[in-house]
C-alpha positions as a Markdown table, in Angstrom:
| # | Residue | x | y | z |
|---|---|---|---|---|
| 1 | Unk | 20.4 | 2.3 | -12.8 |
| 2 | Unk | 17.7 | 4.8 | -11.7 |
| 3 | Unk | 16.5 | 4.4 | -8.4 |
| 4 | Unk | 13.2 | 3.1 | -8.6 |
| 5 | Unk | 10.7 | 3.0 | -5.6 |
| 6 | Unk | 8.2 | 0.9 | -4.5 |
| 7 | Unk | 5.7 | 0.8 | -1.4 |
| 8 | Unk | 4.5 | -2.6 | -0.4 |
| 9 | Unk | 3.2 | -4.1 | 2.5 |
| 10 | Unk | 2.1 | -7.2 | 3.4 |
| 11 | Unk | -1.1 | -7.8 | 5.6 |
| 12 | Unk | -3.1 | -10.7 | 7.2 |
| 13 | Unk | -6.6 | -10.1 | 8.0 |
| 14 | Unk | -8.2 | -10.7 | 10.8 |
| 15 | Unk | -10.8 | -13.1 | 9.5 |
| 16 | Unk | -13.9 | -12.5 | 8.0 |
| 17 | Unk | -12.8 | -8.8 | 7.6 |
| 18 | Unk | -11.3 | -9.3 | 4.0 |
| 19 | Unk | -14.1 | -7.0 | 2.3 |
| 20 | Unk | -13.7 | -4.4 | 4.7 |
| 21 | Unk | -10.0 | -4.7 | 4.3 |
| 22 | Unk | -10.4 | -4.1 | 0.2 |
| 23 | Unk | -12.9 | -1.4 | 1.0 |
| 24 | Unk | -9.8 | 0.3 | 3.1 |
| 25 | Unk | -7.6 | -0.2 | 1.1 |
| 26 | Unk | -9.3 | 1.2 | -2.6 |
| 27 | Unk | -9.5 | 4.3 | 0.1 |
| 28 | Unk | -5.8 | 4.2 | 1.1 |
| 29 | Unk | -5.2 | 4.5 | -2.9 |
| 30 | Unk | -7.9 | 7.1 | -3.6 |
| 31 | Unk | -6.3 | 9.4 | -1.0 |
| 32 | Unk | -2.7 | 8.7 | -2.7 |
| 33 | Unk | -4.6 | 9.5 | -6.2 |
| 34 | Unk | -5.4 | 13.2 | -4.5 |
| 35 | Unk | -2.1 | 13.7 | -3.4 |
| 36 | Unk | 0.2 | 16.9 | -5.4 |
| 37 | Unk | 2.3 | 14.1 | -6.8 |
| 38 | Unk | 0.8 | 10.3 | -7.3 |
| 39 | Unk | 1.9 | 7.8 | -8.2 |
| 40 | Unk | 1.1 | 6.5 | -11.4 |
| 41 | Unk | -2.8 | 5.9 | -11.5 |
| 42 | Unk | -3.8 | 2.2 | -12.2 |
| 43 | Unk | -0.5 | 0.9 | -10.5 |
| 44 | Unk | -1.1 | 0.2 | -7.2 |
| 45 | Unk | -2.1 | -3.6 | -6.9 |
| 46 | Unk | -3.5 | -5.1 | -4.1 |
| 47 | Unk | -3.1 | -8.9 | -4.2 |
| 48 | Unk | -4.7 | -12.0 | -2.4 |
| 49 | Unk | -3.1 | -15.1 | -1.6 |
| 50 | Unk | -4.6 | -18.7 | -3.5 |
| 51 | Unk | -3.8 | -20.7 | -0.5 |
| 52 | Unk | -4.9 | -18.1 | 2.4 |
| 53 | Unk | -7.4 | -15.9 | 1.5 |
| 54 | Unk | -6.5 | -13.6 | 4.4 |
| 55 | Unk | -3.0 | -12.9 | 3.2 |
| 56 | Unk | -2.8 | -9.9 | 1.2 |
| 57 | Unk | 0.0 | -7.9 | -0.4 |
| 58 | Unk | -0.1 | -4.5 | -1.9 |
| 59 | Unk | 2.3 | -2.4 | -3.3 |
| 60 | Unk | 3.1 | 0.7 | -6.3 |
| 61 | Unk | 5.8 | 2.5 | -8.1 |
| 62 | Unk | 6.4 | 5.9 | -6.9 |
| 63 | Unk | 8.1 | 8.1 | -9.1 |
| 64 | Unk | 10.9 | 10.1 | -6.5 |
| 65 | Unk | 11.6 | 9.1 | -3.0 |
| 66 | Unk | 9.9 | 12.3 | -2.0 |
| 67 | Unk | 6.8 | 11.9 | -3.4 |
| 68 | Unk | 6.6 | 8.8 | -0.8 |
| 69 | Unk | 7.9 | 11.0 | 2.1 |
| 70 | Unk | 5.4 | 13.6 | 0.8 |
| 71 | Unk | 2.7 | 10.8 | 1.3 |
| 72 | Unk | 3.2 | 9.9 | 4.6 |
| 73 | Unk | 3.4 | 13.3 | 5.6 |
| 74 | Unk | -0.1 | 13.7 | 4.5 |
| 75 | Unk | -2.8 | 14.7 | 7.4 |
| 76 | Unk | -4.8 | 11.5 | 6.2 |
| 77 | Unk | -2.0 | 8.7 | 5.5 |
| 78 | Unk | -1.9 | 7.7 | 9.1 |
| 79 | Unk | -4.7 | 7.2 | 9.4 |
| 80 | Unk | -5.9 | 5.6 | 6.4 |
| 81 | Unk | -3.2 | 3.4 | 7.4 |
| 82 | Unk | -4.2 | 2.6 | 10.7 |
| 83 | Unk | -7.5 | 1.8 | 9.4 |
| 84 | Unk | -6.0 | -1.2 | 7.6 |
| 85 | Unk | -3.4 | -2.0 | 10.4 |
| 86 | Unk | -6.8 | -2.3 | 12.7 |
| 87 | Unk | -8.4 | -4.7 | 10.4 |
| 88 | Unk | -5.3 | -7.0 | 10.9 |
| 89 | Unk | -3.6 | -9.1 | 12.8 |
| 90 | Unk | 0.0 | -8.8 | 11.1 |
| 91 | Unk | 0.8 | -5.9 | 9.0 |
| 92 | Unk | 4.0 | -4.9 | 7.5 |
| 93 | Unk | 3.8 | -2.0 | 5.4 |
| 94 | Unk | 7.2 | -0.2 | 4.1 |
| 95 | Unk | 9.1 | 1.1 | 1.2 |
| 96 | Unk | 11.8 | -0.4 | -1.1 |
| 97 | Unk | 14.1 | 0.2 | -4.1 |
| 98 | Unk | 14.3 | -2.1 | -6.8 |
| 99 | Unk | 18.4 | -3.4 | -6.8 |
| 100 | Unk | 17.3 | -6.3 | -9.8 |
| 101 | Unk | 15.4 | -7.4 | -12.1 |
| 102 | Unk | 15.2 | -10.9 | -14.4 |
């Protein structure tokens, strides 16, 4: 199996800050698309829980683990992720690999 890498985050947004969070996520996505090795355009996804509109998940594929490392090393990444975290009462971004499909 070819290594498949995703970034994925679970975000619990502060009450009333949901629209700001979506805008901040879009700003982060724009940064990612400007990288030398961006994720495939149109594949970054932000979803919101139907049960709790403050809970979001973001995810997207990357072609290579080195591209994720490049993204994390970009000087603007920490600030943009920090902007997301500042809008949340709980945030858990991370990197993952696909290990099974159904």
